[in-house]
C-alpha positions as CSV (number, residue, x, y, z in Angstrom):
1,M,-74.1,-85.7,142.2
2,H,-73.7,-84.9,145.9
3,L,-77.0,-84.1,147.6
4,D,-76.5,-81.9,150.6
5,V,-80.0,-81.7,152.0
6,Q,-79.5,-82.7,155.7
7,D,-79.3,-79.0,156.7
8,D,-82.4,-77.9,154.9
9,P,-85.4,-78.6,157.1
10,A,-87.9,-77.5,154.4
11,I,-86.7,-80.2,152.0
12,I,-86.7,-82.9,154.7
13,A,-90.2,-81.9,155.8
14,E,-91.4,-82.2,152.1
15,V,-89.7,-85.6,151.8
16,E,-91.5,-86.9,154.8
17,R,-94.8,-85.5,153.6
18,Q,-94.4,-87.1,150.2
19,L,-93.4,-90.5,151.7
20,A,-96.4,-90.4,154.0
21,R,-98.7,-90.4,150.9
22,R,-99.7,-93.3,148.8
23,T,-97.2,-94.2,146.2
24,R,-99.4,-93.3,143.3
25,D,-100.0,-89.8,144.8
26,I,-96.4,-88.8,145.0
27,R,-95.8,-85.6,143.1
28,L,-92.3,-84.0,143.3
29,K,-92.1,-80.2,143.1
30,G,-89.9,-77.3,143.8
31,E,-86.3,-78.0,144.9
32,I,-86.9,-81.8,145.3
33,K,-88.1,-82.0,141.7
34,R,-84.9,-80.1,140.6
35,L,-82.7,-82.4,142.6
36,F,-84.4,-85.5,141.1
37,R,-84.0,-84.2,137.6
38,A,-80.3,-83.6,138.3
39,R,-79.9,-87.0,139.8
40,V,-81.4,-89.0,136.9
41,W,-80.3,-86.7,134.1
42,S,-77.0,-88.5,133.3
43,Q,-78.7,-92.0,133.1
44,T,-81.6,-90.7,131.1
45,A,-79.3,-88.8,128.7
46,K,-77.2,-92.0,128.1
47,I,-80.3,-94.0,127.3
48,I,-81.7,-91.4,125.0
49,R,-78.4,-91.0,123.1
50,A,-78.0,-94.8,122.8
51,W,-81.5,-95.3,121.6
52,M,-81.1,-92.5,119.0
53,I,-77.9,-93.9,117.7
54,W,-79.4,-97.4,117.3
55,V,-82.4,-96.0,115.5
56,A,-80.1,-94.2,113.1
57,F,-77.9,-97.3,112.6
58,L,-81.0,-99.5,111.9
59,D,-82.4,-96.9,109.6
60,V,-79.2,-96.8,107.5
61,L,-78.9,-100.6,107.6
62,T,-82.5,-101.0,106.5
63,L,-82.2,-98.5,103.6
64,A,-79.0,-100.4,102.4
65,L,-80.8,-103.7,102.5
66,N,-83.8,-102.3,100.7
67,M,-81.5,-101.2,97.9
68,L,-80.1,-104.7,97.6
69,M,-83.4,-106.7,98.0
70,L,-86.3,-104.5,96.8
71,P,-87.1,-103.3,93.3
72,K,-85.0,-100.2,92.5
73,A,-88.0,-97.9,92.2
74,I,-89.4,-98.8,95.6
75,A,-86.0,-98.6,97.2
76,L,-85.4,-95.2,95.8
77,S,-88.8,-94.0,97.0
78,M,-87.8,-95.0,100.5
79,L,-84.4,-93.3,100.4
80,L,-85.3,-89.6,100.7
81,P,-87.7,-89.9,103.7
82,G,-85.4,-92.4,105.4
83,A,-82.5,-89.9,105.1
84,I,-84.3,-87.6,107.6
85,I,-83.4,-89.7,110.6
86,P,-79.5,-89.5,110.7
87,P,-79.2,-85.7,110.9
88,V,-82.1,-85.5,113.3
89,V,-80.4,-88.1,115.6
90,M,-77.2,-86.2,115.4
91,I,-78.8,-83.0,116.6
92,V,-80.6,-84.7,119.5
93,V,-77.5,-86.5,120.6
94,L,-75.5,-83.3,120.6
95,L,-78.1,-81.5,122.6
96,W,-78.2,-84.3,125.1
97,R,-74.4,-84.6,125.7
98,K,-74.5,-82.2,128.6
99,P,-77.3,-80.6,130.6
100,Q,-79.1,-77.7,128.9
101,A,-82.1,-75.7,129.7
102,H,-84.9,-78.0,130.7
103,W,-87.3,-76.6,128.0
104,L,-84.6,-76.8,125.3
105,Q,-83.9,-80.5,125.9
106,G,-87.6,-81.2,126.1
107,A,-88.4,-79.4,122.9
108,S,-85.4,-81.1,121.1
109,L,-86.5,-84.5,122.2
110,I,-90.2,-84.1,121.3
111,A,-89.3,-82.5,117.9
112,G,-86.7,-85.1,117.2
113,M,-89.1,-87.9,118.0
114,F,-91.8,-86.4,115.8
115,L,-89.3,-86.2,112.8
116,I,-88.1,-89.7,113.4
117,L,-91.7,-91.1,113.5
118,L,-92.6,-89.0,110.5
119,S,-89.6,-90.4,108.6
120,V,-90.6,-94.0,109.4
121,A,-94.2,-93.3,108.3
122,L,-93.2,-91.5,105.1
123,V,-90.9,-94.4,104.1
124,G,-94.0,-96.7,104.0
125,V,-96.3,-94.1,102.4
126,S,-93.7,-93.4,99.7
127,A,-93.3,-97.1,98.9
128,G,-97.0,-97.8,99.0
129,G,-98.7,-101.2,98.9
130,E,-97.8,-103.6,101.7
131,F,-95.2,-101.1,103.0
132,Y,-97.8,-98.5,103.8
133,E,-99.5,-100.3,106.7
134,R,-96.3,-102.1,107.8
135,H,-94.3,-98.9,108.3
136,L,-97.2,-97.2,110.2
137,N,-97.1,-100.1,112.6
138,I,-93.3,-99.9,112.8
139,M,-93.7,-96.2,113.6
140,L,-95.9,-97.1,116.6
141,F,-93.5,-99.7,117.7
142,V,-90.7,-97.1,117.6
143,A,-92.8,-94.7,119.7
144,I,-93.7,-97.4,122.2
145,T,-90.1,-98.4,122.8
146,A,-89.2,-94.7,123.4
147,I,-92.1,-94.3,125.8
148,I,-91.1,-97.4,127.8
149,I,-87.3,-96.7,128.2
150,F,-87.2,-92.9,128.3
151,G,-87.4,-91.7,131.9
152,I,-88.7,-88.3,131.0
153,P,-91.5,-86.0,132.4
154,L,-95.0,-87.3,131.8
155,A,-95.8,-84.2,129.6
156,W,-92.9,-85.1,127.2
157,T,-94.1,-88.7,127.1
158,M,-97.6,-87.8,126.3
159,S,-96.4,-85.4,123.5
160,I,-94.5,-88.2,121.9
161,A,-97.5,-90.5,122.2
162,A,-99.8,-87.9,120.7
163,S,-97.4,-87.3,117.8
164,A,-97.3,-91.1,117.0
165,L,-101.1,-91.5,117.2
166,G,-101.7,-88.3,115.2
167,L,-99.4,-89.4,112.4
168,Y,-100.9,-92.9,112.4
169,L,-104.5,-91.5,112.2
170,V,-103.7,-89.0,109.5
171,F,-101.9,-91.5,107.2
172,Q,-104.4,-94.2,107.8
173,L,-107.2,-91.9,106.8
174,Q,-105.3,-91.4,103.5
175,N,-104.6,-95.1,103.1
176,P,-106.4,-96.2,99.9
177,G,-106.3,-99.8,101.1
178,I,-108.6,-99.4,104.1
179,E,-111.9,-97.7,104.8
180,F,-112.5,-94.9,107.3
181,G,-114.0,-97.2,109.9
182,S,-111.1,-99.5,109.8
183,A,-108.6,-96.6,110.2
184,A,-110.5,-95.3,113.2
185,A,-110.8,-98.7,114.8
186,A,-107.1,-99.4,114.4
187,T,-106.3,-95.9,115.8
188,L,-108.4,-96.6,118.9
189,F,-106.9,-100.0,119.3
190,F,-103.3,-98.6,119.3
191,T,-104.4,-95.7,121.5
192,S,-105.5,-98.0,124.2
193,G,-102.2,-99.9,124.0
194,I,-100.2,-96.6,124.2
195,I,-102.2,-95.4,127.1
196,A,-101.4,-98.6,129.0
197,T,-97.8,-98.1,128.1
198,I,-97.8,-94.5,129.4
199,A,-99.4,-95.7,132.6
200,A,-96.7,-98.3,133.1
201,R,-94.0,-95.7,132.4
202,R,-95.7,-93.4,134.9
203,I,-95.6,-96.1,137.6
204,M,-91.9,-96.7,136.9
205,T,-91.2,-93.0,137.2
206,I,-93.1,-92.7,140.5
207,L,-91.2,-95.7,141.9
208,A,-87.9,-94.0,140.9
209,Q,-89.1,-90.8,142.6
210,K,-90.0,-92.8,145.7
211,T,-86.6,-94.4,145.8
212,F,-85.1,-91.0,145.5
213,L,-87.1,-89.7,148.4
214,F,-86.0,-92.7,150.5
215,E,-82.4,-91.8,149.6
216,L,-82.9,-88.2,150.7
217,R,-84.4,-89.3,153.9
218,D,-81.7,-91.9,154.5
219,R,-79.0,-89.3,153.8
220,H,-80.6,-87.1,156.4
221,R,-80.8,-89.8,159.0
222,V,-77.2,-90.9,158.3
223,A,-76.1,-87.3,158.7
224,E,-78.1,-87.1,162.0
225,L,-76.5,-90.3,163.2
226,A,-73.0,-89.2,162.2
227,E,-73.6,-85.9,164.1
228,A,-74.8,-87.8,167.1
229,N,-71.8,-90.1,167.0
230,D,-69.5,-87.0,166.7
231,R,-71.2,-85.5,169.8
232,L,-70.8,-88.8,171.7
233,Q,-67.1,-89.0,170.6
234,L,-66.6,-85.4,171.7
235,L,-68.3,-86.1,175.1
236,A,-66.2,-89.2,175.5
237,S,-62.9,-87.4,174.8
238,T,-63.7,-84.0,176.5
239,D,-63.7,-82.9,180.1
240,P,-67.2,-81.6,180.6
241,L,-66.1,-78.9,183.1
242,T,-63.1,-77.3,181.4
243,G,-63.8,-78.2,177.8
244,I,-60.3,-79.5,177.2
245,A,-59.4,-83.1,176.5
246,N,-59.8,-85.7,179.2
247,R,-57.5,-88.4,180.5
248,R,-58.9,-91.1,178.2
249,W,-58.3,-89.0,175.0
250,M,-54.8,-88.1,176.1
251,T,-53.9,-91.7,176.9
252,E,-55.1,-93.0,173.6
253,L,-53.2,-90.2,171.8
254,L,-50.0,-91.0,173.7
255,D,-50.3,-94.6,172.7
256,L,-50.8,-93.6,169.1
257,L,-47.8,-91.2,169.0
258,W,-45.5,-93.7,170.6
259,A,-46.8,-96.6,168.5
260,D,-43.8,-96.6,166.2
261,G,-40.6,-97.9,167.8
262,G,-41.4,-96.9,171.3
263,T,-40.5,-93.2,170.8
264,C,-42.3,-90.0,169.9
265,P,-41.0,-88.8,166.5
266,G,-38.8,-85.7,167.1
267,G,-38.9,-86.1,170.9
268,A,-41.4,-84.6,173.3
269,A,-41.8,-83.0,176.7
270,M,-44.5,-83.8,179.3
271,L,-45.7,-81.3,181.9
272,M,-47.6,-82.5,184.9
273,C,-49.4,-79.4,186.4
274,D,-51.1,-79.5,189.8
275,I,-53.0,-76.7,191.6
276,D,-51.4,-76.2,195.0
277,D,-53.7,-76.8,198.0
278,F,-56.8,-77.1,195.8
279,K,-58.6,-79.1,198.5
280,K,-58.3,-76.1,200.8
281,L,-59.7,-73.8,198.1
282,N,-62.8,-76.1,197.8
283,D,-63.2,-76.3,201.6
284,H,-63.0,-72.6,202.2
285,L,-64.6,-71.1,199.1
286,G,-66.9,-73.9,198.0
287,H,-67.0,-76.2,195.0
288,A,-68.4,-73.6,192.7
289,E,-65.4,-71.5,193.2
290,G,-63.2,-74.5,192.8
291,D,-64.8,-75.4,189.5
292,R,-64.3,-71.8,188.3
293,C,-60.6,-72.1,189.3
294,L,-60.2,-75.3,187.2
295,V,-61.9,-73.7,184.2
296,E,-59.6,-70.6,184.4
297,V,-56.4,-72.6,184.9
298,A,-57.3,-74.8,181.9
299,R,-57.8,-71.7,179.8
300,I,-54.5,-70.2,180.9
301,I,-52.6,-73.4,180.2
302,K,-54.1,-73.5,176.7
303,E,-53.2,-69.8,176.1
304,N,-49.6,-70.5,176.9
305,V,-48.9,-73.4,174.5
306,R,-48.8,-73.7,170.8
307,R,-52.3,-74.0,169.5
308,D,-51.5,-76.2,166.5
309,H,-48.8,-78.5,168.1
310,D,-49.2,-78.9,171.9
311,L,-51.8,-80.9,173.7
312,V,-53.5,-80.2,177.0
313,A,-55.8,-82.5,179.0
314,R,-57.3,-82.6,182.4
315,Y,-55.7,-85.7,183.9
316,G,-57.2,-85.8,187.4
317,G,-59.2,-83.7,189.8
318,E,-56.9,-80.6,189.8
319,E,-54.1,-82.1,187.7
320,F,-53.4,-81.2,184.0
321,L,-51.1,-82.9,181.6
322,V,-49.4,-81.0,178.8
323,L,-47.6,-82.7,175.9
324,L,-45.1,-80.6,174.0
325,P,-43.8,-82.4,170.8
326,G,-40.4,-81.6,169.4
327,V,-39.0,-79.4,172.3
328,D,-35.8,-79.7,174.4
329,N,-35.2,-79.1,178.1
330,E,-34.9,-75.4,177.9
331,E,-38.0,-74.9,175.8
332,A,-40.1,-77.2,178.0
333,I,-39.0,-75.3,181.1
334,S,-39.7,-72.0,179.5
335,V,-43.3,-73.1,178.7
336,A,-43.8,-74.5,182.1
337,E,-42.5,-71.3,183.8
338,R,-44.8,-69.2,181.6
339,I,-47.8,-71.2,182.6
340,R,-46.9,-71.1,186.3
341,Q,-46.3,-67.3,186.2
342,S,-49.5,-66.7,184.3
343,V,-51.6,-68.6,186.8
344,E,-50.0,-66.8,189.7
345,A,-50.5,-63.4,188.0
346,A,-54.2,-64.2,187.5
347,A,-54.5,-63.8,191.3
348,F,-57.4,-66.3,191.7
349,P,-58.1,-66.4,195.5
350,N,-57.0,-69.3,197.6
351,P,-56.9,-67.8,201.1
352,A,-56.2,-71.1,202.9
353,S,-53.2,-72.1,200.8
354,R,-49.9,-72.7,202.5
355,V,-48.1,-71.1,199.6
356,S,-49.9,-67.9,198.8
357,R,-53.3,-66.3,199.2
358,R,-53.5,-66.7,195.4
359,V,-53.9,-69.9,193.3
360,T,-50.5,-71.3,192.3
361,L,-49.2,-74.3,190.3
362,S,-46.5,-76.8,190.8
363,I,-45.2,-78.4,187.6
364,G,-43.1,-81.4,186.9
365,V,-41.3,-81.6,183.6
366,A,-39.9,-84.7,181.8
367,V,-38.3,-84.6,178.4
368,Q,-37.7,-87.4,175.9
369,R,-34.9,-86.9,173.3
370,A,-35.6,-87.8,169.7
371,D,-33.1,-90.7,169.9
372,E,-34.3,-91.9,173.3
373,V,-36.5,-95.0,173.5
374,I,-38.9,-94.5,176.4
375,S,-42.6,-95.3,176.8
376,P,-45.2,-92.6,177.5
377,E,-45.9,-94.3,180.8
378,Q,-42.2,-93.9,181.8
379,L,-42.1,-90.3,180.7
380,Q,-45.2,-89.6,182.7
381,R,-43.7,-91.3,185.8
382,Q,-40.7,-89.1,185.4
383,A,-42.9,-86.0,185.2
384,D,-44.9,-87.2,188.2
385,A,-41.7,-87.7,190.2
386,A,-40.6,-84.2,189.4
387,L,-44.1,-82.9,190.3
388,Y,-44.0,-84.8,193.6
389,L,-40.6,-83.3,194.5
390,A,-41.9,-79.8,193.5
391,K,-44.7,-80.3,196.1
392,Q,-42.3,-81.5,198.7
393,T,-39.9,-78.6,198.2
394,G,-42.3,-75.7,198.6
395,R,-44.8,-75.8,195.7
396,N,-45.4,-73.0,193.2
397,R,-42.4,-74.1,191.2
398,V,-41.2,-76.0,188.1
399,L,-38.9,-79.0,188.4
400,L,-37.2,-80.8,185.6
401,H,-36.5,-84.5,185.7
402,R,-32.9,-85.3,184.6
403,P,-31.7,-88.9,184.2
404,E,-28.1,-89.5,185.6
405,P,-25.5,-91.1,183.4
406,S,-25.4,-94.1,185.7
407,G,-29.0,-94.8,184.9
408,R,-30.4,-93.4,188.1
409,N,-32.8,-90.4,187.9
410,H,-32.6,-87.1,189.8
411,I,-34.6,-83.9,189.8
412,Q,-33.3,-80.5,188.9
413,L,-35.0,-77.6,190.6
414,T,-35.5,-74.8,188.1
415,R,-37.0,-72.2,190.5
């Protein structure tokens, strides 16, 4: 069962409180108690079902051997009380195949155990003689094995123990072979043994509960660690100012995309976007205004690309890299123009710019065809070359890098 407790501060606080106590003082309650029952139910149910089946098998086997080895009258007297066990076992096993109401399963187990113990005792009482005392002792042995291996609530365990001791005392008082004092002494002797067994079972249960509490705490700590690691990973891959990816993240992603055969599957376009005269903006309006400009430009770029396909990163101080998988020249130029026009239309002030009194972008575009083998570094150099020429030829424009058939490269001005 999955335990999702890391987001519940009340449960975590209770776990810490319980673990701060002495082991013997641990007491589960509320939601933690319910979680513990749900965790151990499957194992407990398997043990109970297996124990019941073996008891029924040994009962049938014993009755069969008695018919072969004992006098017929004695064997027949054992048959009827011994026949109680198989149907009782069947009912208990069926009720413990899947989770039921807690009270129902507790009642079925306690009642089933009482009938099994009664059956064992009645076998000896019906046969009489040496079998009387022997089967009462066997009954207590059966009860003790159940107490030891059943990981059930203490109240259920004590009910089973009380049933066994009560049956033992009642039948011993009616035993014609012993006196009252002997019956009482034997009952007290077995009572002390069963009390010690219950105490041992209680310690086992508390240790299991403590282990469960440690598990809950460890899950919480692992969840906290994972969350911290996620935050660190996000910080390592995100530009803290603009909130978009940083250069490191984009470089790693490009290497990953180009890992197979030196080409990006389906081809890709790369846009290198640079804010024109950004240094003059900082010098005249201040760094706070420059930071605001970077944030707004990053937002505009993200708004003009495909949210589920395209990738945007801040690649330098005022430089942004955009990767457009699966696009051709015309599509790449169209996206770049849309970005450039949107930034210009936003009319962010840049009064000292040599291009315009508003913030503008220059964009270099390079495209890799699906069948073209080219590294991301080469594609970036091509986009950088196109961006450099866009700066040299007046800024606030988009330029596409086009390789010549001869192998040399040239730049096509698109605006």
